[in-house]
C-alpha positions in Angstrom: -15.6 -62.2 -28.1 -16.3 -61.9 -31.8 -18.9 -64.3 -33.2 -19.7 -65.0 -36.9 -22.6 -67.0 -38.2 -23.0 -67.9 -41.9 -26.5 -69.4 -42.0 -28.2 -71.8 -44.4 -25.1 -72.3 -46.6 -26.2 -73.8 -49.9 -23.0 -75.9 -50.4 -19.8 -76.0 -48.2 -16.8 -77.8 -49.7 -14.6 -78.7 -46.7 -11.5 -80.2 -48.5 -11.1 -82.4 -45.4 -9.7 -86.0 -45.6 -13.1 -87.4 -46.2 -13.9 -84.9 -48.9 -17.1 -83.9 -47.0 -19.6 -81.6 -48.8 -22.3 -80.0 -46.7 -25.6 -78.7 -47.9 -27.9 -76.2 -46.1 -25.8 -75.9 -43.0 -24.8 -73.2 -40.7 -21.1 -72.3 -39.9 -20.5 -70.6 -36.6 -17.1 -69.2 -35.5 -15.9 -67.5 -32.3 -12.7 -65.4 -32.1 -11.6 -66.6 -35.5 -12.1 -70.3 -34.9 -14.9 -72.5 -36.3 -16.9 -74.1 -33.6 -19.8 -75.7 -35.5 -20.8 -76.8 -39.0 -24.3 -78.2 -39.1 -28.0 -77.5 -38.4 -27.4 -75.7 -35.1 -27.9 -71.9 -35.0 -26.2 -69.5 -32.7 -26.4 -65.9 -31.7 -23.7 -63.9 -33.4 -22.4 -60.3 -33.8 -22.3 -60.7 -37.6 -24.7 -62.9 -39.7 -24.4 -63.7 -43.4 -27.1 -65.3 -45.4 -25.4 -68.2 -47.2 -28.4 -69.5 -49.0 -27.1 -68.8 -52.5 -23.4 -69.3 -51.9 -20.7 -71.9 -52.3 -18.3 -71.8 -49.4 -14.7 -72.9 -49.8 -11.6 -73.0 -47.5 -9.4 -70.0 -48.0 -6.7 -70.5 -50.7 -3.1 -70.6 -49.4 -0.3 -69.1 -51.5 3.0 -70.9 -51.0 5.4 -68.7 -53.0 5.4 -65.1 -53.9 7.6 -62.0 -54.3 5.3 -59.2 -53.4 7.8 -56.4 -54.3 7.7 -57.5 -57.9 4.1 -56.1 -58.1 5.8 -52.8 -59.0 7.7 -54.2 -62.0 4.8 -55.9 -63.9 4.3 -55.8 -67.6 7.6 -54.2 -68.5 8.3 -54.5 -72.2 12.1 -54.8 -71.5 11.7 -58.3 -70.0 8.6 -59.8 -71.6 10.5 -62.1 -73.9 13.4 -63.1 -71.6 14.1 -66.3 -69.8 15.0 -66.5 -66.1 18.7 -65.6 -65.9 18.5 -62.7 -68.4 15.2 -61.6 -66.9 16.8 -61.5 -63.4 19.9 -59.6 -64.5 17.7 -56.9 -66.1 15.3 -56.5 -63.2 18.0 -56.5 -60.5 18.9 -53.0 -61.8 15.5 -51.8 -60.8 15.0 -53.9 -57.6 18.3 -52.6 -56.1 16.4 -49.2 -55.7 13.7 -50.6 -53.5 12.7 -48.6 -50.4 10.6 -49.3 -47.3 7.7 -47.4 -48.9 7.9 -49.5 -52.0 7.9 -52.7 -49.9 4.9 -51.6 -47.8 2.8 -50.4 -50.8 3.7 -53.3 -53.1 2.7 -55.7 -50.2 -0.6 -54.0 -49.8 -1.3 -54.2 -53.5 -0.2 -57.8 -54.0 -1.9 -59.1 -50.9 -5.0 -57.1 -51.6 -5.3 -58.8 -55.0 -4.8 -62.2 -53.4 -7.5 -61.5 -50.8 -10.0 -60.3 -53.4 -9.6 -63.6 -55.1 -10.1 -65.9 -52.2 -6.6 -66.2 -50.7 -6.4 -66.0 -46.9 -2.8 -67.0 -46.2 0.2 -65.5 -48.0 3.8 -66.8 -47.9 6.2 -64.2 -49.4 9.8 -64.9 -50.4 11.6 -61.5 -50.1 15.3 -61.7 -50.8 16.4 -58.3 -52.2 18.0 -56.2 -49.5 19.8 -53.1 -50.9 22.6 -51.9 -48.7 20.8 -48.7 -47.7 17.3 -48.6 -46.1 16.5 -52.3 -46.1 16.8 -53.1 -42.4 13.0 -53.1 -41.9 11.7 -54.5 -45.2 10.1 -57.6 -43.5 8.7 -55.5 -40.8 6.9 -53.4 -43.5 5.4 -56.6 -44.9 3.9 -57.6 -41.6 2.6 -54.1 -41.2 0.8 -54.3 -44.6 -0.6 -57.8 -43.7 -2.0 -56.5 -40.5 -3.6 -53.6 -42.2 -5.4 -55.9 -44.6 -6.1 -58.7 -42.0 -4.0 -61.2 -44.0 -2.5 -64.3 -42.4 1.1 -63.9 -43.3 4.2 -66.2 -43.5 7.1 -64.0 -44.3 10.5 -65.3 -45.2 13.8 -63.8 -44.4 15.3 -64.3 -47.8 18.8 -63.5 -48.7 21.6 -63.3 -51.3 25.3 -63.7 -50.6 26.8 -64.5 -54.0 27.2 -61.4 -56.2 28.3 -61.0 -59.8 31.9 -60.5 -58.8 31.9 -63.9 -57.1 30.1 -65.7 -59.9 26.5 -65.2 -59.0 23.7 -63.3 -60.7 22.8 -60.4 -58.4 24.7 -57.0 -58.3 27.0 -56.4 -55.3 24.6 -53.8 -53.9 21.9 -56.3 -52.9 24.0 -59.1 -51.3 24.9 -59.4 -47.7 27.3 -61.3 -45.5 26.3 -64.6 -43.9 26.6 -62.9 -40.4 24.3 -60.0 -41.4 21.7 -62.4 -42.8 21.6 -64.8 -39.9 21.5 -62.0 -37.3 18.4 -60.5 -39.0 16.9 -64.0 -39.2 17.2 -64.4 -35.4 15.8 -60.9 -34.9 12.7 -61.5 -37.0 12.0 -64.9 -35.4 12.1 -63.3 -31.9 9.9 -60.4 -33.0 7.3 -62.1 -35.2 7.3 -65.9 -35.3 4.3 -67.4 -33.5 4.3 -71.3 -33.6 0.9 -71.4 -31.9 -2.3 -72.6 -33.6 -4.2 -69.9 -35.4 -1.0 -67.7 -35.7 -1.2 -64.7 -38.0 2.6 -64.3 -38.2 5.3 -66.8 -39.0 8.8 -66.6 -40.3 10.6 -68.9 -42.8 14.3 -68.8 -43.7 14.7 -68.6 -47.5 18.1 -68.0 -49.2 17.2 -67.1 -52.7 18.6 -69.9 -55.0 21.7 -72.0 -55.6 23.0 -69.4 -58.1 22.7 -66.4 -55.7 23.9 -67.7 -52.3 27.0 -69.5 -51.0 27.0 -73.0 -49.6 28.0 -71.5 -46.2 24.7 -69.5 -46.1 22.7 -72.5 -47.1 24.3 -74.8 -44.6 24.2 -72.3 -41.7 20.6 -71.2 -42.5 19.4 -74.8 -42.3 21.2 -75.3 -38.9 19.7 -72.1 -37.5 16.2 -72.8 -38.8 16.2 -76.2 -37.0 17.6 -74.7 -33.8 14.8 -72.0 -33.8 12.0 -74.3 -35.1 11.2 -72.5 -38.4 10.9 -73.9 -41.9 13.1 -73.6 -45.0 12.4 -72.5 -48.5 14.2 -71.7 -51.7 13.9 -71.9 -55.5 15.1 -75.2 -57.0 15.0 -77.1 -60.3 13.3 -74.1 -62.0 15.4 -74.0 -65.2 18.0 -76.0 -67.1 20.4 -73.0 -66.7 20.2 -73.5 -62.9 21.0 -77.2 -63.4 24.0 -76.4 -65.6 25.2 -73.9 -63.0 25.1 -76.3 -60.1 26.7 -79.1 -62.1 29.5 -76.7 -63.2 30.1 -75.2 -59.8 29.5 -78.1 -57.5 29.6 -81.3 -59.6 26.1 -82.1 -58.4 22.6 -81.8 -59.6 20.5 -79.2 -57.7 18.7 -81.5 -55.4 21.8 -83.5 -54.5 23.6 -80.2 -53.8 20.8 -79.0 -51.5 20.6 -82.3 -49.7 24.3 -82.3 -49.0 23.8 -79.0 -47.1 20.9 -80.2 -45.0 18.1 -78.9 -47.3 15.8 -81.9 -47.4 13.0 -83.2 -45.2 9.5 -82.3 -43.9 10.4 -78.8 -43.0 11.7 -77.9 -46.5 9.8 -76.9 -49.6 11.1 -75.8 -53.0 9.5 -73.4 -55.5 9.0 -74.7 -59.0 10.6 -78.1 -59.0 10.3 -78.4 -62.8 13.4 -80.4 -63.7 13.5 -83.2 -61.1 14.3 -86.6 -62.6 12.6 -89.9 -61.7 15.0 -90.7 -58.9 14.7 -87.2 -57.4 10.9 -87.4 -57.4 11.1 -90.6 -55.3 13.6 -88.9 -52.9 11.1 -86.0 -52.4 8.3 -88.4 -51.7 10.4 -90.5 -49.3 11.7 -87.5 -47.3 8.4 -85.5 -47.6 10.2 -82.5 -49.1 7.6 -80.3 -50.7 7.1 -78.4 -53.9 5.3 -75.1 -54.6 3.8 -75.3 -58.1 3.8 -72.0 -60.0 2.2 -72.8 -63.4 1.7 -69.3 -64.9 5.2 -68.1 -64.0 6.7 -71.4 -65.4 4.9 -70.8 -68.7 5.7 -67.1 -69.0 9.4 -67.6 -68.4 9.5 -70.7 -70.7 10.9 -72.7 -67.8 9.0 -75.9 -68.4 6.2 -78.0 -66.9 6.5 -79.4 -63.4 5.7 -83.1 -63.2 2.7 -82.5 -60.9 0.7 -85.6 -61.9 3.6 -87.9 -61.0 4.4 -86.0 -57.8 0.8 -86.4 -56.6 0.8 -90.1 -57.3 4.1 -90.6 -55.5 2.9 -88.6 -52.5 5.2 -85.6 -52.8 3.7 -82.7 -50.8 2.6 -80.1 -53.3 1.0 -76.7 -52.9 0.0 -74.0 -55.3 1.5 -70.5 -55.8 1.4 -67.4 -57.9 5.2 -66.7 -57.8 6.3 -63.1 -58.2 4.1 -60.6 -60.0 6.8 -59.8 -62.5 6.9 -63.4 -63.8 3.1 -63.7 -63.5 1.8 -60.2 -63.8 -0.8 -60.9 -61.2 -1.5 -62.1 -57.7 -4.5 -64.3 -58.3 -4.4 -67.8 -57.0 -7.8 -68.6 -58.5 -6.4 -67.9 -61.9 -3.4 -70.1 -61.0 -5.9 -72.9 -60.2 -7.5 -72.8 -63.6 -4.2 -72.5 -65.5 -2.9 -75.5 -63.6 -5.9 -77.5 -64.6 -5.6 -76.6 -68.2 -1.9 -76.9 -68.4 -1.9 -80.5 -67.1 -4.9 -81.5 -69.1 -3.0 -80.4 -72.2 0.2 -82.1 -71.1 -1.0 -85.2 -69.3 -4.5 -85.8 -70.5 -6.3 -88.3 -68.3 -3.4 -88.5 -66.0 -3.8 -84.8 -65.0 -5.2 -83.9 -61.6 -8.9 -83.1 -61.5 -10.3 -79.7 -60.7 -11.1 -80.8 -57.2 -7.6 -82.3 -56.6 -6.1 -78.9 -57.6 -8.5 -77.1 -55.2 -7.2 -79.4 -52.4 -3.6 -78.7 -53.6 -4.3 -74.9 -53.1 -5.9 -75.4 -49.7 -5.0 -78.5 -47.7 -1.8 -79.2 -49.7 -0.5 -75.6 -49.4 -1.2 -75.6 -45.7 1.0 -78.7 -45.4 3.9 -77.0 -47.0 3.7 -74.2 -44.4 3.5 -76.8 -41.6 0.0 -75.7 -40.7 -2.7 -78.2 -39.5 -5.1 -75.4 -38.5 -5.9 -74.0 -41.9 -6.6 -75.3 -45.4 -9.8 -77.2 -44.5 -13.2 -76.2 -43.0 -14.1 -78.2 -39.8 -14.7 -77.5 -36.1 -11.5 -76.1 -34.4 -10.0 -75.0 -37.7 -9.3 -71.4 -38.4 -12.3 -69.5 -39.9 -10.5 -68.7 -43.2 -12.8 -69.1 -46.1 -14.3 -67.4 -49.2 -17.8 -67.4 -50.7 -19.0 -67.4 -54.2 -22.6 -66.4 -55.3 -23.6 -69.3 -57.5 -26.6 -67.4 -58.9 -24.4 -64.9 -60.9 -24.7 -64.9 -64.6 -21.2 -66.2 -65.2 -22.0 -69.5 -63.4 -25.3 -70.4 -65.0 -25.0 -74.0 -66.1 -21.7 -74.5 -64.2 -22.8 -75.3 -60.7 -23.4 -79.1 -60.7 -19.9 -79.8 -59.5 -18.9 -77.0 -57.1 -15.9 -79.0 -56.0 -14.3 -78.6 -59.5 -15.9 -75.4 -60.8 -13.1 -73.1 -59.7 -10.6 -75.0 -61.8 -12.7 -76.1 -64.7 -14.8 -72.9 -65.1 -12.8 -70.4 -63.1 -14.0 -67.0 -61.9 -13.7 -63.9 -64.1 -14.2 -61.5 -61.2 -13.4 -61.3 -57.5 -15.1 -63.6 -54.9 -18.1 -62.2 -53.0 -16.7 -62.6 -49.5 -13.2 -63.3 -48.1 -13.1 -64.1 -44.4 -9.8 -64.4 -42.4 -9.8 -65.4 -38.8 -13.5 -64.9 -38.7 -13.4 -61.3 -40.0 -14.7 -60.1 -43.4 -11.8 -58.6 -45.1 -13.2 -58.3 -48.6 -16.8 -58.0 -49.8 -18.2 -57.7 -53.3 -14.7 -57.2 -54.7 -13.7 -54.4 -52.3 -11.1 -54.6 -49.5 -12.4 -53.5 -46.2 -9.1 -52.7 -44.5 -7.8 -49.9 -46.7 -8.9 -47.0 -48.9 -8.2 -48.6 -52.3 -8.3 -45.4 -54.3 -5.8 -43.7 -52.0 -3.5 -46.7 -51.8 -3.6 -47.1 -55.6 -2.6 -43.5 -56.1 0.2 -43.7 -53.7 1.4 -47.0 -55.2 1.4 -45.6 -58.7 3.6 -42.7 -57.6 6.0 -45.1 -55.9 6.2 -47.3 -59.1 7.0 -44.3 -61.1 9.9 -43.3 -58.8 11.2 -46.8 -58.6 11.3 -47.3 -62.4 12.9 -43.9 -62.9 15.7 -44.7 -60.5 16.1 -48.0 -62.2 16.6 -46.4 -65.6 13.1 -47.3 -67.0 11.3 -44.4 -68.7 
């Protein structure tokens, strides 16, 4: 049995349904599960003095492309919008290897962990014809090395350039190949039990890179096997024009016609939904992963988050791929979301605390998890801690619920704890040799970019 006690916590923000805030309490966990929050003290293997810390539920990332960590800050794509951006980067991504997947996953998830994220959902959909059979396995290996709670998707592309799609022929697969690997991964990794560290999601890439057969058959198989569904949708007006031209339907109508709507579905971005579509999302409890920085960088638009929240659309927060964000920092996303919607919606914008709940409880809902996203007895012990006495927070601590969005953090959190284990402390990951991994990753980046024609 592993036992953790965080004693005399100054302030604990639970993000529960009652918005409970605790002061000067102890948190006790056994085997990764919270057993007590209150005045009681317990014997423990590991004890942390929480007297000058704010404690928050771990952040939950609902959309990422970890492999893109190796194609950040490339001048060739900095001023492009989505379709041209993708066409350029596919020429690099088609050279991905198992080592690139493993190391980029370590780097991307390591950055997430340092900044308070405890659960990562990754949407991997690029499978070059050679050497890609174990890409998702490599992602789980990286997550286990770091101690990260991981939801991996078996993404896919089946509509290549020769058939009217965007990706090159070398990274698309047949429907049979894709579904066979989906089944393999569910059998090997998917754990539907509470407190699971591994889950699988089926995630064809987007309406402009997959066939309707793949979308329909993926939805049927997902429901047969009891896993969730995810894809990009309503991200750009180019996508909207593509689906109208190819199918005669708007993106949401097209996806709904193939079974892609309901409580087990969430879409990344969701920028260009109209009024009727927002009501459909709310009525069907179909979710949206909000990616504010990526949406700004690619000039895609501003998602209608204030309206979604008022209507009751399930919404979570996400960083998106590191090549359209150039980072894997959900805390930064939190603050950018706050500022973006204040600028665009003024008093109608969500508060800092509402955005914190979006990144915790809301994100957990998109993943179908009731055991994470809040701090309470019998929830997973996933949390992070911030020392409120640091210089950067002087004068900013009177509303700890909102501070992460309104003030933000300019450095990593002080502790990140996943399943009751400290995985990051004082800005350092405890599961890996950061210097060694950084060196190996830089070498892999150099090789990938060289093969992709970037000098």
